[in-house]
N, C-alpha and C positions, 0 to 999 in steps of 0.2 A: 233321755238321755240329757246329759248336763252341758247344754248349749250356753246357757246364758253367765255362767260362771267364768271369769277370767283369771288365768293361773299367773303367778309371779314367778320370775326369776328365782331358780333355785334347785337345790337337791330334792327329788321325792323319794328316791330309794337308795339307801346308803350301801357301798359296796360291802360293808364290813357284815352284812348278814348273809353272803355267799352269792353266787352267780344263781345258782338253780333256783333257791328261796326267793331273791329279787326277781327272777325273770316269772316265777309262778305268781307273785305279787303285781308286778307290772301288767299282765295278761289280766288278771283279776279286775284291777283298776279299771282298764279299757274296758272290760267286759261290763263290771258292774255300774261305770258312770258314764260310759259312751256307747253303750249296747255294740260293741266289738262281738263279732262274730269270728272265733277261731278258724283258721285256716288250712292247718297241717296236724297229720295224724302221725304217730311213731309208727314208722315202718319196719318190720324185722326188729323189734325191740331197740331201735336208734331213737331215743328219746332225746337225748342232748341235741343232736341236727336237727331232729324237728322242732326243738325248745329254739333253737337259733331262727331257724326259717321264720318260725312265728314272731320272735323278737322284734324282726327286720320289719314283718307286716304292721305289726301293733306302731311302732315307731313312726313309720309313712301315715298310718291311720290317725295318730293323735296329731300328728303336724296338718292333718286336713280337717279336722273336726272340732278341735280344742281352740277356744277363745287365747289369745295370749300375745304378749308386748310384739308389737313390730321387730322384725328382725331376728326373732328368738325362734329355737326349734328344739324340741324333743332329742335329746341324743343323749350318748354315754360320755363320761367324763372320767376320766382316771378310774373307770370301776362304779363309778355311781351315775344312776340313771336321772335326769332331769330336764328342765326346761334352763336352756344357755344361749345367749346372745352369739350368734356364729356369722362369720364373714361371707357375703354371699358370692364372694369372687374365688376365696380359695377353700371356703369350708372350714377353715379353722375358729376354734373359740375365742371370741375376744371380749374385752369390754363393752360398755355400752357405745362408745364413741370412735376407736379405730382399731385397726387390724396390725398386729407389730408383726406379722409376716410379711403380706404383699403391701401393708402401708396404705390400705384402700379405707376411705371414711365411710 
């Protein structure tokens, strides 16, 4: 498991590759770099629903196990998946200093 590397803010999986392709890449990243164990299997051929549930699990997992700048979170931003600063009060993505939505610092 890659616990020593601290990730930097930015996009890690660009939306231009498409949702399904990126979803599989994000899950592979969590498995290969951080020993993530998949939690969901497609039932009755519903692969997309299982993929969505898996991505929620991966996002939570990455936020728990990776070293990252304080106040940053793995999440989606305009279709891209990466590490972004988010307001701890309202959850909106912010710059490093202040939330433009709830004006908290």
